[in-house]
Structure formats: structure tokens, C-alpha cells
C-alpha positions as CSV (number, residue, x, y, z in Angstrom):
1,M,59.4,-133.5,43.7
2,S,62.0,-136.0,43.1
3,K,61.5,-137.8,40.2
4,P,60.4,-141.7,39.8
5,I,63.8,-144.1,40.1
6,S,62.2,-145.8,37.2
7,K,62.8,-142.6,35.0
8,I,66.0,-141.6,36.2
9,V,67.5,-145.3,35.5
10,S,66.2,-145.0,31.8
11,V,67.4,-141.7,31.7
12,T,70.6,-143.4,32.7
13,L,70.4,-146.0,30.7
14,A,70.3,-144.1,27.2
15,V,73.4,-141.4,28.0
16,V,75.3,-144.5,29.0
17,M,74.1,-146.3,25.1
18,L,74.5,-142.7,23.4
19,A,78.3,-142.2,25.0
20,V,79.2,-145.6,23.7
21,L,77.5,-144.9,20.3
22,L,79.5,-141.6,20.4
23,Q,82.6,-143.2,21.0
24,G,82.0,-145.7,18.2
25,L,81.6,-142.5,15.6
26,L,84.7,-140.7,17.2
27,A,87.0,-144.0,16.7
28,M,86.2,-143.7,12.8
29,A,86.4,-139.9,13.1
30,S,88.9,-138.9,15.2
31,D,92.9,-139.1,13.9
32,N,94.2,-141.7,16.7
33,T,97.4,-142.0,14.6
34,T,99.4,-141.7,17.7
35,K,99.9,-143.1,21.3
36,E,99.5,-139.6,22.6
37,T,96.0,-139.6,20.7
38,A,95.1,-142.7,21.6
39,I,91.8,-143.6,22.2
40,Q,90.0,-145.1,24.7
41,L,88.8,-148.9,23.6
42,Y,85.8,-150.2,26.6
43,L,86.0,-154.0,27.7
44,D,83.6,-156.1,25.7
45,S,82.4,-152.6,23.9
46,P,83.7,-152.5,19.9
47,L,85.0,-150.5,18.1
48,T,85.5,-149.6,14.6
49,G,88.2,-148.0,12.5
50,E,89.5,-147.4,9.4
51,L,92.9,-147.8,8.1
52,G,94.3,-146.3,4.3
53,H,92.5,-143.3,4.3
54,T,93.6,-139.7,4.4
55,A,93.5,-137.9,7.8
56,S,92.9,-134.5,8.7
57,D,96.3,-133.5,8.6
58,G,96.3,-134.5,4.9
59,T,98.7,-137.9,5.6
60,I,97.4,-141.3,5.2
61,V,96.7,-143.0,8.4
62,S,98.3,-146.3,8.8
63,E,98.0,-147.2,12.1
64,C,95.8,-146.6,15.3
65,W,96.3,-146.3,18.5
66,Y,93.9,-147.2,21.5
67,Y,94.0,-147.9,25.2
68,V,92.3,-150.0,27.4
69,D,92.4,-150.3,31.3
70,V,92.4,-153.6,32.8
71,P,91.1,-153.3,36.3
72,H,92.5,-156.3,38.0
73,Y,95.4,-159.0,37.4
74,G,93.9,-161.5,34.8
75,E,94.3,-162.3,30.7
76,L,93.4,-159.5,28.4
77,T,92.3,-160.9,24.8
78,V,92.3,-158.3,22.1
79,T,90.4,-159.2,18.7
80,R,90.5,-157.6,15.3
81,V,88.6,-158.5,12.3
82,D,89.5,-156.7,9.3
83,S,86.5,-155.9,6.2
84,E,87.5,-156.8,2.7
85,G,90.3,-155.1,1.6
86,L,92.2,-154.8,4.8
87,R,95.0,-156.3,5.4
88,S,96.3,-155.5,8.5
89,A,98.0,-156.6,12.2
90,F,98.4,-155.5,15.8
91,S,100.6,-155.8,18.8
92,F,99.9,-154.9,22.6
93,P,102.1,-155.6,25.8
94,G,102.5,-159.2,26.1
95,G,100.3,-160.3,23.3
96,G,103.1,-160.3,20.7
97,Y,102.4,-159.6,17.2
98,N,99.8,-160.4,15.2
99,G,99.0,-160.3,11.1
100,I,97.5,-163.4,9.9
101,G,96.4,-161.3,6.6
102,Q,93.3,-160.5,4.4
103,Y,89.8,-160.6,5.5
104,S,91.2,-162.2,8.4
105,I,89.9,-162.7,12.0
106,A,93.0,-162.0,14.6
107,T,93.3,-162.9,18.0
108,S,95.7,-162.5,21.4
109,S,95.6,-162.8,25.0
110,S,98.3,-161.8,28.0
111,S,98.0,-162.3,31.3
112,L,98.6,-158.3,32.7
113,Q,98.7,-156.3,35.8
114,Q,96.0,-154.0,36.9
115,G,96.6,-150.7,35.0
116,R,96.6,-148.6,31.1
117,Y,97.7,-150.7,28.4
118,Y,98.4,-149.7,24.3
119,I,97.1,-151.3,21.3
120,R,98.3,-150.4,17.9
121,I,96.7,-151.6,14.8
122,R,98.8,-151.0,11.3
123,N,98.4,-152.2,8.0
124,N,100.5,-155.1,7.5
125,N,104.1,-155.0,6.1
126,A,103.7,-158.6,4.9
127,Y,101.6,-157.8,2.4
128,T,100.0,-154.6,0.1
129,G,98.2,-153.4,3.3
130,G,95.0,-151.8,1.6
131,S,92.2,-150.0,3.0
132,G,89.3,-150.5,5.2
133,T,87.8,-150.5,8.1
134,F,88.5,-152.8,11.0
135,T,86.7,-153.7,14.6
136,I,88.6,-154.2,17.5
137,T,86.9,-155.8,20.7
138,A,89.0,-156.1,24.1
139,T,87.6,-158.9,26.7
140,F,88.7,-160.1,30.2
141,Q,88.9,-162.7,32.4
142,Q,89.9,-161.6,36.1
143,S,92.4,-164.4,37.8
144,E,94.7,-164.5,40.5
145,A,97.9,-162.9,40.4
146,P,100.9,-165.4,39.6
147,D,103.2,-166.0,42.9
148,N,106.9,-164.0,42.3
149,T,107.7,-163.9,45.8
150,S,110.7,-166.1,45.5
151,G,112.4,-163.7,43.9
152,N,114.4,-165.5,41.6
153,I,114.0,-163.1,38.2
154,T,117.8,-162.4,38.0
155,W,120.7,-164.6,37.7
156,E,122.2,-162.9,41.1
157,N,118.9,-164.2,42.9
158,A,119.0,-168.2,41.0
159,V,117.6,-170.4,43.7
160,P,119.3,-174.2,43.7
161,L,118.0,-176.7,41.4
162,E,118.2,-180.4,42.8
163,F,118.6,-182.9,40.2
164,G,115.6,-185.0,39.8
165,S,113.0,-182.2,40.8
166,T,110.8,-180.3,39.6
167,A,110.1,-176.5,38.9
168,N,107.2,-174.7,38.1
169,G,106.0,-170.8,37.3
170,H,104.1,-168.7,35.3
171,V,106.3,-166.7,32.7
172,G,105.1,-164.1,30.2
173,Y,103.3,-161.8,32.6
174,Y,103.7,-158.3,34.0
175,N,104.4,-157.8,37.4
176,S,103.3,-155.1,40.1
177,E,105.9,-152.8,38.6
178,E,104.9,-153.6,35.0
179,Q,108.1,-155.1,34.5
180,R,107.4,-158.3,32.0
181,V,108.5,-161.6,33.7
182,D,109.5,-163.6,31.2
183,G,111.4,-166.3,33.3
184,Y,113.6,-167.5,36.3
185,W,117.2,-168.2,37.1
186,Y,117.9,-172.0,38.7
187,Y,121.5,-173.0,39.5
188,V,122.7,-176.2,39.5
189,E,126.2,-178.1,40.8
190,L,127.6,-180.4,38.9
191,P,129.8,-182.7,41.9
192,I,131.7,-184.5,38.9
193,D,132.2,-184.5,35.2
194,G,129.4,-185.7,33.6
195,E,126.6,-184.8,31.7
196,L,123.9,-182.1,32.9
197,A,120.4,-182.7,30.9
198,V,118.0,-180.0,31.4
199,N,113.9,-180.4,29.6
200,V,111.4,-177.9,30.1
201,T,107.8,-178.1,28.8
202,S,105.2,-175.1,27.9
203,G,101.7,-175.2,29.2
204,G,99.1,-172.4,28.4
205,S,100.0,-170.0,25.6
206,A,104.0,-170.0,26.2
207,R,106.8,-170.8,24.3
208,S,109.2,-171.8,26.9
209,R,113.0,-172.4,26.5
210,V,115.6,-173.4,28.6
211,D,119.2,-171.2,28.1
212,V,122.3,-172.0,30.2
213,Y,124.9,-170.2,31.1
214,Q,128.3,-170.1,33.5
215,F,129.1,-166.5,34.9
216,D,133.0,-165.5,36.1
217,S,133.7,-163.9,39.3
218,A,133.0,-160.3,37.6
219,G,129.5,-161.3,36.5
220,R,130.0,-161.8,32.9
221,R,128.8,-164.5,31.1
222,T,129.4,-167.4,28.4
223,A,126.3,-168.7,26.7
224,L,126.2,-172.6,26.8
225,Q,122.8,-172.6,24.9
226,N,120.7,-169.3,24.1
227,N,119.1,-171.1,20.9
228,G,115.5,-171.2,22.0
229,A,115.7,-175.0,22.4
230,S,113.2,-176.5,25.0
231,T,115.9,-178.7,26.3
232,F,120.0,-178.9,26.7
233,Q,121.8,-182.2,26.9
234,R,125.7,-181.4,27.1
235,V,129.4,-183.4,29.1
236,L,130.5,-180.7,31.5
237,S,133.0,-179.6,33.7
238,A,132.7,-180.5,37.5
239,G,131.1,-176.7,38.3
240,R,128.0,-174.3,38.8
241,Y,125.9,-173.9,36.0
242,Y,122.7,-171.3,35.8
243,I,119.5,-172.2,34.0
244,Y,117.0,-169.8,33.0
245,A,113.7,-170.7,32.1
246,N,111.7,-168.4,30.0
247,T,109.4,-167.6,27.6
248,I,109.9,-166.6,23.8
249,L,105.7,-165.0,23.4
250,Y,103.0,-165.1,24.8
251,S,101.6,-166.0,28.6
252,G,101.6,-169.4,30.4
253,T,103.5,-171.8,32.7
254,F,106.9,-174.2,32.6
255,T,107.4,-177.1,34.0
256,M,111.3,-177.7,34.1
257,T,113.5,-180.6,35.2
258,A,117.0,-181.3,35.0
259,F,119.5,-184.5,35.6
260,F,122.9,-185.4,35.8
261,G,124.7,-188.7,34.8
262,D,128.3,-188.9,35.8
263,T,130.6,-191.0,33.0
264,Q,129.1,-194.0,33.2
265,A,128.2,-195.2,29.6
266,H,125.7,-197.4,28.0
267,N,125.9,-199.1,24.9
268,I,122.5,-199.2,22.7
269,T,122.8,-201.3,19.6
270,I,120.6,-201.0,17.2
271,T,119.8,-203.0,13.9
272,A,117.3,-203.2,10.9
273,S,115.9,-206.8,10.0
274,P,115.4,-207.1,7.4
275,A,118.6,-205.2,6.2
276,D,116.9,-204.3,3.0
277,G,113.6,-203.2,4.6
278,G,114.9,-200.2,6.0
279,T,118.0,-197.8,7.9
280,A,117.8,-197.8,12.1
281,T,119.8,-194.5,13.0
282,G,120.7,-193.1,16.9
283,G,122.4,-196.2,18.3
284,G,125.9,-195.6,20.3
285,E,127.5,-195.0,23.8
286,Y,125.9,-192.9,26.2
287,L,125.9,-191.3,29.3
288,Q,124.0,-192.1,31.9
289,N,120.1,-190.8,32.1
290,A,121.3,-189.3,28.9
291,S,118.4,-188.9,26.2
292,V,118.8,-191.5,22.8
293,T,116.6,-191.0,20.3
294,L,116.2,-194.2,17.6
295,T,114.8,-193.1,14.5
296,A,113.2,-195.8,12.0
297,T,113.5,-195.2,8.1
298,P,111.2,-197.9,5.6
299,N,112.8,-198.5,2.4
300,S,110.6,-198.1,-0.9
301,G,108.0,-201.0,-0.5
302,Y,108.2,-201.8,3.2
303,T,106.5,-200.3,6.6
304,F,107.4,-200.1,9.6
305,D,106.5,-203.0,12.3
306,G,108.3,-201.0,15.4
307,W,111.0,-201.7,18.1
308,Y,111.7,-204.8,19.1
309,E,113.7,-205.8,22.2
310,G,114.4,-209.3,22.2
311,A,110.3,-211.0,21.0
312,T,108.7,-207.9,23.1
313,R,107.7,-204.5,20.8
314,V,108.5,-201.5,22.9
315,N,107.2,-199.1,20.7
316,T,105.7,-198.1,17.5
317,N,107.0,-195.0,16.9
318,T,109.8,-194.9,14.0
319,T,111.0,-192.1,15.8
320,Y,111.6,-193.8,19.8
321,T,113.2,-191.4,22.5
322,F,114.1,-192.9,26.2
323,T,116.7,-192.6,28.9
324,A,119.6,-193.9,29.1
325,T,120.0,-196.0,31.8
326,T,121.9,-199.5,30.9
327,D,123.0,-201.4,28.0
328,R,119.9,-202.3,25.3
329,T,120.1,-204.0,22.1
330,L,116.8,-203.2,20.0
331,E,115.7,-204.5,16.1
332,A,113.6,-201.8,14.0
333,H,111.0,-204.4,12.1
334,F,109.8,-203.5,8.4
335,T,107.5,-205.2,6.6
336,Q,107.4,-205.5,2.7
337,T,104.4,-203.7,0.9
338,V,105.1,-203.4,-2.3
339,P,106.9,-206.0,-3.9
340,S,108.3,-203.9,-7.3
341,A,109.5,-200.5,-7.0
342,P,106.6,-197.7,-8.5
343,T,106.9,-196.5,-12.0
344,I,107.8,-193.0,-10.8
345,P,111.2,-192.4,-9.4
346,N,110.7,-189.5,-7.0
347,P,108.5,-190.3,-3.5
348,H,104.7,-190.0,-4.2
349,N,101.3,-191.8,-3.2
350,S,100.5,-194.6,-4.7
351,W,96.7,-193.2,-6.0
352,A,98.5,-190.7,-8.2
353,T,101.0,-193.3,-9.8
354,E,99.2,-193.6,-12.9
355,E,98.4,-190.1,-13.8
356,L,102.1,-188.9,-12.8
357,Q,103.2,-191.7,-15.2
358,S,100.7,-189.5,-17.9
359,A,102.2,-186.1,-16.7
360,F,105.6,-187.3,-16.8
361,E,105.0,-188.8,-20.4
362,L,104.1,-185.5,-21.6
363,G,106.5,-183.5,-20.8
364,L,104.6,-181.7,-17.8
365,V,107.2,-181.9,-15.5
366,P,109.5,-179.1,-15.1
367,D,113.7,-179.1,-14.9
368,S,112.7,-178.1,-10.9
369,L,110.9,-181.2,-9.9
370,L,112.7,-184.0,-12.5
371,D,115.4,-184.7,-9.5
372,A,114.3,-188.4,-8.1
373,S,115.3,-187.1,-4.5
374,I,112.1,-184.5,-4.4
375,D,109.2,-185.3,-2.7
376,L,106.0,-185.0,-4.7
377,R,104.2,-185.2,-1.3
378,L,105.0,-181.8,0.0
379,P,103.7,-178.2,-1.0
380,I,104.7,-177.2,-4.3
381,T,106.5,-173.4,-4.1
382,R,105.4,-170.4,-6.2
383,A,108.5,-171.2,-8.6
384,E,108.0,-174.7,-8.8
385,F,104.7,-173.7,-9.8
386,A,105.7,-171.6,-12.2
387,G,107.8,-174.0,-14.0
388,V,104.4,-176.7,-14.2
389,A,102.7,-173.3,-15.8
390,V,104.6,-172.6,-18.3
391,K,105.1,-176.7,-19.6
392,T,100.9,-176.5,-19.4
393,Y,101.0,-173.3,-21.2
394,E,103.6,-174.3,-23.7
395,L,101.7,-177.9,-24.9
396,L,98.3,-175.9,-24.9
397,A,98.8,-173.1,-27.1
398,N,102.0,-174.9,-29.1
399,T,104.3,-172.0,-28.4
400,T,108.0,-171.6,-26.8
401,A,107.2,-169.5,-23.4
402,L,110.3,-166.5,-23.5
403,P,111.5,-165.7,-19.7
404,A,110.7,-161.3,-19.4
405,L,113.6,-159.6,-21.1
406,T,114.1,-157.5,-17.6
407,N,114.1,-158.8,-14.4
408,P,111.6,-156.9,-12.0
409,F,112.4,-159.3,-9.3
410,T,115.0,-158.7,-6.6
411,D,114.5,-162.0,-4.5
412,T,114.8,-164.6,-7.6
413,Q,116.7,-165.5,-11.4
414,D,114.7,-168.8,-11.8
415,V,113.6,-168.7,-15.5
416,D,110.3,-170.6,-15.0
417,A,109.3,-167.8,-12.6
418,L,110.8,-165.0,-15.3
419,K,108.8,-166.8,-18.4
420,A,105.4,-167.2,-16.1
421,F,105.9,-163.5,-15.2
422,N,106.5,-162.6,-19.0
423,A,103.3,-164.4,-20.4
424,G,101.2,-163.1,-17.7
425,I,100.7,-165.9,-15.6
426,M,102.1,-165.4,-12.6
427,V,102.9,-161.9,-11.1
428,G,104.9,-161.3,-8.0
429,Y,103.9,-160.1,-4.6
430,S,105.2,-156.9,-5.5
431,D,106.8,-154.8,-8.2
432,T,110.1,-156.3,-6.8
433,E,109.5,-159.5,-4.9
434,F,108.6,-163.1,-6.3
435,Q,108.3,-165.0,-3.5
436,P,110.0,-168.1,-5.4
437,D,109.7,-170.0,-2.1
438,T,106.6,-169.6,-1.0
439,V,104.3,-171.9,-0.7
440,L,101.1,-171.7,-3.0
441,N,97.8,-172.7,-1.8
442,R,94.8,-174.2,-3.8
443,E,93.0,-170.8,-4.9
444,Q,96.5,-169.5,-6.1
445,A,96.8,-172.3,-8.1
446,A,93.3,-172.0,-10.1
447,T,94.0,-168.5,-11.0
448,A,97.2,-169.5,-12.5
449,L,95.9,-172.2,-14.5
450,T,92.8,-169.9,-15.5
451,R,94.8,-167.3,-16.7
452,V,97.3,-170.2,-18.8
453,F,93.8,-170.9,-20.5
454,K,93.3,-167.5,-21.5
455,R,96.4,-167.0,-23.0
456,S,96.4,-170.3,-24.8
457,T,92.6,-169.3,-26.0
458,M,91.8,-166.2,-25.8
459,P,94.0,-163.8,-28.3
460,G,94.4,-160.7,-27.4
461,W,94.1,-161.6,-23.4
462,S,97.0,-160.1,-20.8
463,F,97.3,-159.7,-17.6
464,K,96.2,-155.9,-17.7
465,T,93.3,-156.9,-19.6
466,D,91.7,-160.0,-17.7
467,A,89.2,-158.1,-17.0
468,D,87.9,-157.8,-20.6
469,F,87.5,-161.3,-20.8
470,P,85.2,-163.4,-18.8
471,L,84.6,-167.1,-19.0
472,T,81.4,-168.6,-19.7
473,F,80.6,-171.3,-18.0
474,S,77.6,-173.3,-16.5
475,T,78.7,-172.3,-12.6
476,P,78.7,-175.6,-10.1
477,Q,76.8,-175.6,-6.7
478,Q,78.9,-172.9,-4.5
479,F,81.0,-174.4,-2.2
480,V,80.5,-173.8,1.3
481,D,83.4,-171.9,2.2
482,D,82.7,-169.6,-0.7
483,G,82.7,-166.4,1.8
484,I,86.4,-167.3,2.1
485,I,87.7,-167.2,-1.7
486,S,89.5,-164.3,-2.8
487,G,87.7,-162.2,-4.7
488,W,90.2,-162.0,-7.4
489,A,90.4,-166.0,-7.3
490,R,86.6,-167.0,-7.5
491,E,86.3,-166.8,-11.4
492,S,88.7,-168.9,-11.6
493,V,87.4,-171.9,-8.7
494,Y,84.6,-172.1,-10.2
495,F,85.8,-172.3,-13.5
496,M,88.8,-175.1,-12.2
497,A,85.5,-177.3,-10.8
498,A,83.1,-176.5,-13.3
499,N,85.6,-178.4,-15.8
500,G,86.6,-181.3,-13.0
501,I,89.9,-179.8,-13.0
502,I,90.7,-178.7,-9.2
503,N,87.3,-180.1,-7.0
504,G,86.6,-180.2,-3.5
505,F,86.7,-181.7,-0.8
506,E,83.1,-184.2,0.7
507,D,82.1,-182.0,3.0
508,R,81.3,-179.2,0.0
509,T,84.0,-177.1,0.9
510,F,86.9,-175.7,-1.2
511,R,89.6,-174.7,1.4
512,P,91.4,-171.8,-1.0
513,H,93.3,-170.7,1.9
514,A,94.1,-171.1,5.3
515,T,92.5,-168.0,7.9
516,T,94.4,-169.7,11.2
517,D,97.6,-170.3,12.2
518,A,96.5,-174.1,13.0
519,Q,95.1,-174.4,9.3
520,E,98.6,-172.6,8.2
521,A,101.1,-175.2,10.3
522,S,98.2,-178.1,9.3
523,G,99.3,-177.1,5.6
524,Y,94.9,-177.2,5.3
525,A,95.1,-174.9,2.1
526,N,98.3,-176.2,0.5
527,A,98.7,-177.6,-3.2
528,T,101.5,-180.4,-3.2
529,R,103.6,-180.8,-6.5
530,E,102.0,-184.3,-7.0
531,Q,98.5,-182.1,-7.3
532,A,99.5,-179.4,-9.3
533,L,101.6,-181.9,-11.4
534,L,98.0,-183.7,-11.9
535,I,95.5,-180.6,-12.3
536,A,97.7,-179.3,-15.1
537,L,97.7,-182.9,-16.7
538,R,93.2,-182.5,-16.3
539,M,93.8,-179.2,-18.4
540,I,95.8,-180.6,-21.3
541,E,93.4,-183.6,-21.1
542,K,90.1,-181.2,-20.7
543,L,90.0,-178.4,-22.3
544,G,93.5,-179.3,-24.7
545,K,92.5,-178.5,-28.8
């Protein structure tokens, strides 16, 4: 007698669920430390792994391997989530390299052909690595494979590109022969001497660029440009030139256009009004169809109003780009906003002037920031902040900081960095690297200034004995992004907030550090030079004896 279908389905589902569970357990226990021992990662089925532990052969596991079977052409997306204490990175074909840092969620995507692809997860060399677990998930979105019938993926098969016409295509994918197609070849014929201008724009995740070459009869090439730029513009002799539109990383689309201008020239005349309101640059003689970029820079006390051609304002951006097709006369208009120069010689925000003046008068400004050309609105580096922290410590403790007798760092000789290290206020990224030019974030600033306070007021405190010297304060309301504040910085963040030295934002976030590439690029959690001086001033005013 046959079994009921419902029972067969139930048993089948149970077997599948057991298989997925066993797969997860095997992923934690197996020594999948090489490509040959890679574990299969099923689509939409997360796996958990571990780095930094001891494998069955007695070695420390520094990387894990997995493979994914892609059923059809489309986009494969791999996501990695680290546990606290682990800093890992991963890579897979077409996905480039992705490692954002501690407690990070890293995601990478690539358009791939049907086939098997291998994923490697390893401790991030940019940091100390650490140990802990991670979870990896693969998802897939099917799509139509790009048309590659033209075959112009080598220079020998380059196709002609007409001036003013547009070429486009899909780049950064794997074709049916499992070869990565990063770009396409075209050629242009210059009938006479003149200027060749080429521009390429990116679509999707591609980072497209345009390279330009000449080839001799033996196939030897001379590069006119292969520096990763997305535009090319140069006066060339008559002849054939090859253009390679390609992507540096990831997959996506490109659109490219080429222009040619003969030796006819156009005069672009520019002036600034009033003359002491600012400067205007970029004028001169340009060939037909050449790209012209004008730049207006207002002086202190002025704002830029716009570019005027006669009585007509043609552009309101300080940077104005257009194509030269005729002679033009343009004027940069500036409007006076502040009648007198600011008290502080350095460029800074007006709301910070009063406190900055106090910081200068107290001697809180280190030598590294005294030059009047230094813009205090820009992010502060670790070496610069070391100088601010040392000045704060010397004022609070009424002492003179001394540099370390022996410099353990191979990347800096900065005296302030060595003083901060010797006092236990700041340490290196490793035993031999201080990373003086790395930009400081808000939680790092809070931690360094808390150490300044402990060093100044708690006899016997040192960096090594920090855990024996807890702070006593009334903890303020928890920040909404408390979960991303690093464990080593939490006490310092709330101590600074409790004393009104480093406050949160209106949305109740503290923004301790960037957690995404976009946040990193926008300076989401950066501490600026003027902010560093202001919080140091508040340290003196609120916590000084």
C-alpha cells in the first residue's frame, strides 16, 4: 500500500531542514581553510563560520572558503556580518574586495554567468583581525546576459567610433568562457591635427574609465592615458587612436562619447567683480569642442553670486564647465557678507569663532595647527589630535609632557604623537604603526580626552591599568546608536556627554564611527580640527581644577 502524499511531503521537508541544519553545523566545525575544502553555500541559506580559532591540525584559522553554484546569468550578492571582536573581509570573482571593519556588515555584488564561484573570507589585514564568528548569505537575481556579439573586447577587434555618436555596453561581467569582460575597444580617425576629447560615464556599480593608446605595425602600444580617468582631452596629430572603455571594479554599464575639434581656437575671457571679492580662474584660449572649466573662489567676507555673461546669470556654481564653441566673456560676481576679517586667522566656521579665540589665548592650539593657511573646518588627523590632547593634558596637570625615549613607530617622528604615547593618552594601531595621517572619529576623540582626564587627576593611572580606574558619573540618556559604539569607547563617550564636552546630535545619535562606505566618504563620524579644539577647551573649563 502506498503512503499518503502528505506524509511523504512532511518527511521530505524534515530531511531538507535537517540537511540545512547539518550544513550550518558543518560550516562551524569543518576545516574549510582552502579552496579545495570549500563548503557549498546555498542561495538564501545563511552559513555561520569562525575565524581566529584553532583548527584540527593545530593551526590558527585565518580564512574560510565557500562556493556558490549560480544557476543562470544574473547578479550574485554576498553579505557578511561579523560578530563583535572579529574584523574580516571577503572576496569573490567580480565582487572585488570588501572589508569595512569591526562589527561591520559588508555586501558585494557582481553580474556572473552560470557556473561555480568561490568565496574567501579572511581576517582583515588592515586591522588586527581578532577572532569570532561570522554569518554569510548569498542571494541571486536572474537577468538577461549582456549582448557581446560585437566581439570588440580586444584591440585587434576594435570597432570605429564616430565623433559625436554614443557607444555603450555592459562591463565587469563573466562571459560564457568564464572570462571577465572589463571593457570594449574602439578606434577613431583624426583627419587632421586637432583635439580629441573623450568622456565616459558609469551606470550600476561600475567605475568606468577611458584609456587611449596608439599601436604600431608590430602591435606594440603606446599609452596616451591609462590612469583611471573618466575623461581624455589632448591635442593630437592626424592618425588612428584606440580607445578602451572599461571598468576598474564591479559590474555595470558605460556610456562613451568622443569629440574632435580642429585647430580653431576660442577666447574665453573671465573677470572677477568686485576685484577684491574673489578670484576667477580657467580663462584662456581653447580649441573647438574643448572642455572649459572655470572656477570662482570668494575671498573671506564674500560669497559667490554666479557667472554672468553680460547682464544674464548663466550659472550659479563656483565651478562652471562647458564646451568651447565660440568666444565668450564671463564675469564672476561676488557679494560682500562680512565687512571685517575674522579674529582667527585660520579658515573656520563663524559659530566657532568665540571659543576658538579662547583656545588660542589659552595655548591649546598645537604647533601643527598654527599655520594660518590650515583650514580648521577639515577633519583632524591622529597626529594633529595628539598635539591637542597633549596641550590639554599639560594645562590640566600643570606639567610638561615628555616624548617616549624610544620611538616604537616606523611611520612617524612626530613629537606630539610620541608625547601622547608616552603619557598613555593615545596608542598605535599596532606595535609599530601610529598612522599619523589617519582621520580621527568621534569615539576615538572621546576616548583620548577621557584618558587625558584620568592621567591628570588619578595618581597611578596608566594605559595598562585603565580598567582599575573606573569613572563615577551620572550616565545620560542612552544614544539611539548605542549599539555601534565600540566597547572600549562606551565609558568615555557617556562621560564626555555627561559633562557636556562632546554632545550627541538632535536625532539622539552620537555617530561614533562610520559603518558604511557612504558614511566614510561623507565624513559622517569625523571630528574636525575646530571641533577638537572646542572640546579640549570645554575640558579645561568644566573639568579643570
